[in-house]
Phi, psi and omega in degrees: 000116180250094183244133171252097186302317181301311180294320181294319178296313180302314182289317182299319182273356176075024177280157177298156179301137180276152180250141175290146179273132178289120183294340181276320183258341182081009177208163171184029186270120171264106187289346175061206185284330179245069187304319184293320178294321178297316181294320179296309182294323179298325179274312190288314185297306179295326180295313180294317181293325177293316178295322177295319175303313180294322182296319183282357177288345172267151179299318180298318179296317179296320177296321178298319178294321178298322177289317174058047178293118184293341181273002181295140172279082186298319181300320178294321181288314188280332178261353179053229182288354180263014182302311183296322177295318180296316178298316180297319180295319179291319177298317180297317180294319185280348180063251186269354188266024187240036176297140180054040185303317182297316180291325177291324177293321175297320179296319178298313181294316180297321178295317178299316180298317179298317179296317179300311181299324179290337182260359177245156182280171179291341182259016181298139179262169177303317181298322179293326176294317179298317180294320178304312181289325176300320178290339179275341185308314182286348173273337186266309189299329178296347182258354185280117179295132181294337181298338180287338183047048184295331178302324178295317181291327184260006180054048180213100182295337183290340181295320183270005180291129182295340178301329179293340182261352183277151177234158180127173186296319182289315179296320178297320178297314180299316178296322178295318178296317178298319179293323180297325180275354183254021182302120185290151176231158176265166180294331177295321179291328179293324182290337184291000000 
């Protein structure tokens, strides 16, 4: 199953195409004719998907995604006590294009959960959800604007690391090695 969650969420919700961030300059956004919408989607989609990735690394988070209740306050769950800071950073980045940012972020997360559930079987386990998101990490992080400093909000310095935004044989090798050491486990496996 070759799913690019970031692209599917962007297309499903009708947001403008996202641009990869240049790891050397930290930017590469051509705002085009509707700059504010581009800036909002460029910040919100990768930020929400990154937070969702971090959230499902816990067994409870992965189970919540498997249940996929559409009425869930996803932004509150995935950003925890940092929800308001995350909303403020996205609003600041997007300038004028972030009206109702929190509700739009919930919509992005709910759509992502729905897409994930549609791409996994009914017998999917917590570990398979974690692996699905681990495989999406390299599709998401190259689009995450460094100005958001999302790693600080999610307590994960590797999120803002420029290696995640680099492409090429060496960077791909480094990302593969990192993924090999990041194989998710469930709490039951830890107890064994």
